[in-house]
Structure formats: C-alpha cells, structure tokens
C-alpha positions as CSV (number, residue, x, y, z in Angstrom):
1,M,126.3,2.6,61.7
2,K,126.7,3.8,58.1
3,A,129.5,4.6,55.7
4,F,129.9,6.5,52.4
5,V,132.3,4.8,50.0
6,L,133.7,6.9,47.2
7,A,133.8,4.6,44.1
8,A,133.0,6.9,41.2
9,G,136.5,7.7,40.0
10,V,137.5,7.1,36.4
11,G,141.0,5.9,37.1
12,S,142.6,7.5,34.0
13,R,146.1,6.8,35.2
14,L,145.3,3.1,35.4
15,R,144.3,2.8,31.8
16,P,143.9,0.4,29.9
17,L,142.9,-1.6,33.1
18,T,140.0,0.8,33.7
19,D,138.8,1.1,30.1
20,A,136.3,-1.7,30.6
21,L,136.3,-2.0,34.4
22,P,135.4,0.5,37.1
23,K,138.5,1.6,39.1
24,A,136.9,0.5,42.4
25,L,136.5,-3.1,41.0
26,L,140.2,-3.5,40.1
27,P,141.4,-6.6,42.1
28,V,144.2,-6.4,44.6
29,G,145.4,-9.8,45.7
30,G,142.4,-11.2,43.8
31,V,139.8,-9.2,45.7
32,P,138.2,-6.0,44.2
33,M,139.2,-2.9,46.1
34,L,135.5,-2.0,46.8
35,E,135.0,-5.4,48.4
36,R,138.1,-5.0,50.6
37,T,136.9,-1.6,51.7
38,A,133.3,-2.9,52.4
39,V,134.6,-5.9,54.4
40,R,136.8,-3.6,56.6
41,L,133.9,-1.3,57.2
42,R,131.6,-4.1,58.1
43,D,134.1,-5.5,60.5
44,A,134.3,-2.1,62.1
45,G,130.5,-2.2,62.8
46,V,129.0,-0.7,59.7
47,S,125.7,-2.3,58.6
48,E,124.7,0.1,55.8
49,L,126.9,1.4,53.0
50,V,126.2,4.1,50.4
51,V,128.5,3.8,47.4
52,N,128.6,6.4,44.7
53,A,129.1,5.4,41.1
54,H,129.9,7.2,37.8
55,H,132.4,5.3,35.6
56,H,130.7,2.0,34.5
57,A,128.0,2.7,37.1
58,E,125.9,-0.2,36.0
59,R,128.7,-2.6,36.8
60,V,129.3,-1.0,40.2
61,A,125.6,-1.2,41.0
62,A,125.4,-4.9,40.0
63,F,128.5,-5.7,42.0
64,C,127.1,-3.9,45.1
65,A,123.8,-5.9,44.8
66,D,125.8,-9.2,44.9
67,L,128.2,-7.9,47.6
68,A,125.4,-6.9,49.9
69,G,124.0,-10.4,50.0
70,R,127.5,-12.0,50.5
71,L,128.4,-9.6,53.4
72,G,125.0,-9.3,55.0
73,V,124.9,-5.5,54.8
74,R,122.7,-3.0,53.1
75,I,124.3,-1.2,50.1
76,D,122.6,1.8,48.4
77,V,124.2,3.2,45.2
78,S,124.2,6.9,44.6
79,R,124.6,7.3,40.9
80,E,126.3,10.3,39.2
81,D,125.5,9.3,35.7
82,A,125.6,12.7,34.0
83,L,128.6,14.3,35.9
84,L,131.3,13.2,38.2
85,L,130.7,15.4,41.3
86,D,134.1,15.0,43.1
87,T,134.1,14.1,46.8
88,G,132.1,17.0,48.2
89,G,129.5,17.0,45.4
90,G,129.2,13.3,45.7
91,L,128.6,13.4,49.4
92,K,126.0,16.2,49.0
93,K,124.1,14.2,46.5
94,A,124.1,11.1,48.7
95,A,123.2,13.1,51.9
96,P,119.6,12.0,52.1
97,L,120.8,8.4,52.4
98,L,123.2,9.3,55.3
99,S,121.5,12.1,57.3
100,S,119.3,9.8,59.5
101,A,122.3,8.1,61.2
102,G,124.9,9.1,63.7
103,P,128.5,9.7,62.8
104,F,129.5,7.8,59.6
105,F,132.7,6.8,57.8
106,V,133.7,8.3,54.5
107,H,136.3,6.0,52.8
108,N,137.8,6.1,49.3
109,A,137.4,2.8,47.6
110,D,140.9,2.9,46.1
111,V,142.6,3.3,49.5
112,L,143.9,0.2,51.2
113,S,144.9,0.5,54.8
114,D,144.9,-1.4,58.1
115,L,143.9,1.8,60.0
116,D,142.0,1.0,63.2
117,L,138.6,2.3,62.1
118,R,137.1,1.7,65.5
119,A,139.8,4.0,67.0
120,L,139.0,6.6,64.4
121,M,135.3,6.5,65.3
122,A,136.0,6.6,69.0
123,A,138.2,9.7,68.6
124,H,135.5,11.4,66.6
125,R,132.8,10.7,69.2
126,A,135.0,11.8,72.0
127,S,135.9,15.2,70.5
128,G,132.4,16.1,69.3
129,A,133.9,17.4,66.0
130,L,132.0,17.9,62.8
131,A,134.7,15.9,61.0
132,T,137.7,13.8,62.0
133,L,140.3,13.3,59.2
134,A,142.9,10.4,59.2
135,C,146.2,12.0,58.1
136,R,149.9,11.1,58.1
137,G,153.3,12.6,57.4
138,R,154.1,11.8,53.8
139,P,155.2,13.6,50.6
140,S,152.4,15.0,48.5
141,S,151.6,18.0,46.4
142,R,148.4,18.5,48.3
143,L,148.6,18.7,52.1
144,L,146.3,19.7,54.9
145,L,147.6,22.1,57.5
146,F,146.8,21.5,61.2
147,A,147.4,23.7,64.2
148,P,149.1,22.1,67.2
149,D,145.8,21.5,68.9
150,G,144.7,19.3,66.0
151,R,142.3,21.7,64.3
152,L,142.3,22.1,60.6
153,A,144.1,25.4,59.8
154,G,144.5,25.3,56.0
155,R,145.8,23.4,53.0
156,R,148.8,23.6,50.7
157,S,148.5,22.7,47.0
158,P,150.3,23.6,43.7
159,E,148.1,26.6,43.6
160,G,149.4,27.9,46.9
161,V,148.4,28.0,50.6
162,E,144.9,28.6,51.7
163,W,144.2,29.4,55.4
164,A,140.9,28.7,57.1
165,R,141.4,31.8,59.2
166,E,144.7,33.5,59.9
167,P,148.1,32.1,58.8
168,R,149.6,29.6,61.3
169,P,153.4,29.4,61.0
170,D,153.2,26.5,63.6
171,A,150.9,24.4,61.4
172,E,151.9,20.9,60.5
173,A,151.5,19.7,56.9
174,L,150.0,16.2,56.5
175,G,148.7,14.0,53.8
176,F,145.0,13.0,54.0
177,D,144.4,9.3,53.9
178,G,141.0,9.5,52.2
179,I,139.4,8.1,55.3
180,S,137.3,10.2,57.7
181,V,134.4,10.2,60.1
182,L,131.7,12.9,59.7
183,S,128.8,13.9,61.9
184,P,125.4,14.1,60.2
185,E,125.2,17.7,61.4
186,L,127.8,18.6,58.8
187,L,125.5,17.6,55.9
188,P,123.1,20.6,55.9
189,L,126.1,22.9,56.4
190,I,127.4,22.1,52.9
191,S,126.4,25.1,51.0
192,E,128.7,24.5,48.0
193,E,127.0,23.4,44.7
194,G,128.0,21.3,41.8
195,V,131.4,19.8,41.5
196,F,133.7,20.4,44.5
197,P,136.1,18.5,46.9
198,L,135.2,17.9,50.5
199,T,138.2,20.1,51.5
200,R,136.2,23.2,50.4
201,P,133.4,23.0,53.1
202,W,135.9,21.6,55.6
203,L,138.1,24.8,55.3
204,R,135.1,27.1,55.2
205,L,133.6,25.5,58.3
206,A,137.0,25.5,60.1
207,G,137.3,29.2,59.3
208,A,133.9,29.8,60.9
209,G,135.2,28.1,64.1
210,R,133.7,24.7,63.7
211,E,135.8,21.7,64.7
212,I,137.4,19.8,61.8
213,R,140.0,17.6,63.6
214,L,143.1,15.5,63.0
215,F,143.5,11.8,63.6
216,R,147.1,10.7,63.3
217,A,147.3,7.6,61.2
218,D,151.1,7.2,60.8
219,R,151.4,3.9,62.6
220,W,149.2,2.1,60.1
221,A,149.9,1.0,56.5
222,W,148.3,2.9,53.7
223,H,148.2,2.5,49.9
224,D,146.5,4.9,47.5
225,V,145.9,2.8,44.3
226,G,146.1,5.6,41.8
227,S,148.8,4.4,39.3
228,P,150.2,1.1,38.0
229,E,153.2,1.6,40.4
230,R,150.9,2.1,43.4
231,L,148.8,-0.9,42.3
232,A,151.9,-3.0,42.3
233,A,152.9,-1.8,45.8
234,A,149.4,-2.5,47.1
235,E,149.5,-6.0,45.5
236,A,152.8,-6.7,47.3
237,W,151.4,-5.4,50.6
238,A,148.3,-7.5,50.3
239,S,150.3,-10.7,49.4
240,R,152.4,-10.2,52.6
241,R,149.3,-10.0,54.7
242,G,147.9,-13.2,53.2
C-alpha cells in the first residue's frame, strides 16, 4: 500500500522556526512531524511513501533517505524546486509514482491525529468512491459541504459558496482534516494544470456525478500545526500521549 505525504509547505506563519528548517521537519514532542506521519502510515500497512518537497527540499530528501532505512519502508521524493504546486498540483506531479498501486492515503505532514487510518481505508474500499475525505465539525473559514448521503456537494470559503451541482440547503459544513484516501482511477481524471488545490478536481468530479465521499473523524483528536499557538497545542497533546 502507498501514501502521498504533503511536505512541501513553507510554513510562513511559523517563522523564524521555518527559516532554516522545513516545516515538515519541525519537532513535536522531540519527533519531526514528517516522521510521526510516516510512522502512523507504516503502522496502518503502508510500505511505500511519496513525499513532496519544496522549501529546503534537500533537507527533506536527506531526511527521507535516513527515515526509509530506519522504518523499513520505501520513500520517494517528488521535488517541486521551481514552484510550490499546492495540494492538487503536487499530487498531479507525483502521480507516476502512485498510479500503479491500489487506493492510497494522502496525508498532510503538518497534521497530527490519532485517526483510525485502517478504518478510513476500509470505508473507502467499501464505498468504491474515487476519494474519501476525513472531515469533522469545527470552526474554519474554509469548509466542505456534504449532502446527507455523504457525497461532496460544495465548499464554503471567504470568496463565497461554490456548489458541485445544484445548491443543497440540507448540506452540512465540515472542516477537512488533510487526510484522505484516493483511488488511482482519480489520477488521470485530474485535468487541471499548474498550481491548484485538490478541492478543485474533487468539486468538478463531484459535479459530474463521481463519488467523492465523507468519512466522519470527529471522535479522534486532530491538530493542524500551522501557527505557534497550534504548535504549542500539538506539543501538549503529544506529551499527554507519551
């Protein structure tokens, strides 16, 4: 089983910590976030990881080479040296390294969670969806909108509401965890080019009647390490877990 780990972010809100260190290598509880993510994925059955890199890409690549040996997994690095491609563009660039497998995880390196990854994969396989997105009820300026049957219906952002098809007044607004499972069949359907978020093809494909489905993650802890305050909260959570 494979996984794509998004580790290319600059981490501008965490400066000066990220001036000389890739955001994905910031330690939480003494362990770099990328390593924490890789360990959880390995423990969920992943044997091959693809990690994208942009900010301090050389350090990310060197860390991955060492980490692969320590964890007993294969790690390929998809470098975005010239331009940070966002989540969708990054996945499209890395697609040749992922398309030969079955369903694979996509996991932000700066997300810490105790989400049951095996349950997420099982739900994805059972539904036959193109993508299964771990989401929860939480405040956010950017939310995904799901119909009562769990299908992606739209998204809400500071720019407004965008519907995949027709407006759904019964849609539930949920925050995306930055953790998902994708089927390899999705990869050749990504027609977008350049820099773009994964939400763009997800909404387009949902609008065309393809299954982009919800996995409720509310019962599990979740930390998005995007600011000094959130880093401190993640540190406290990690210390309680031991």
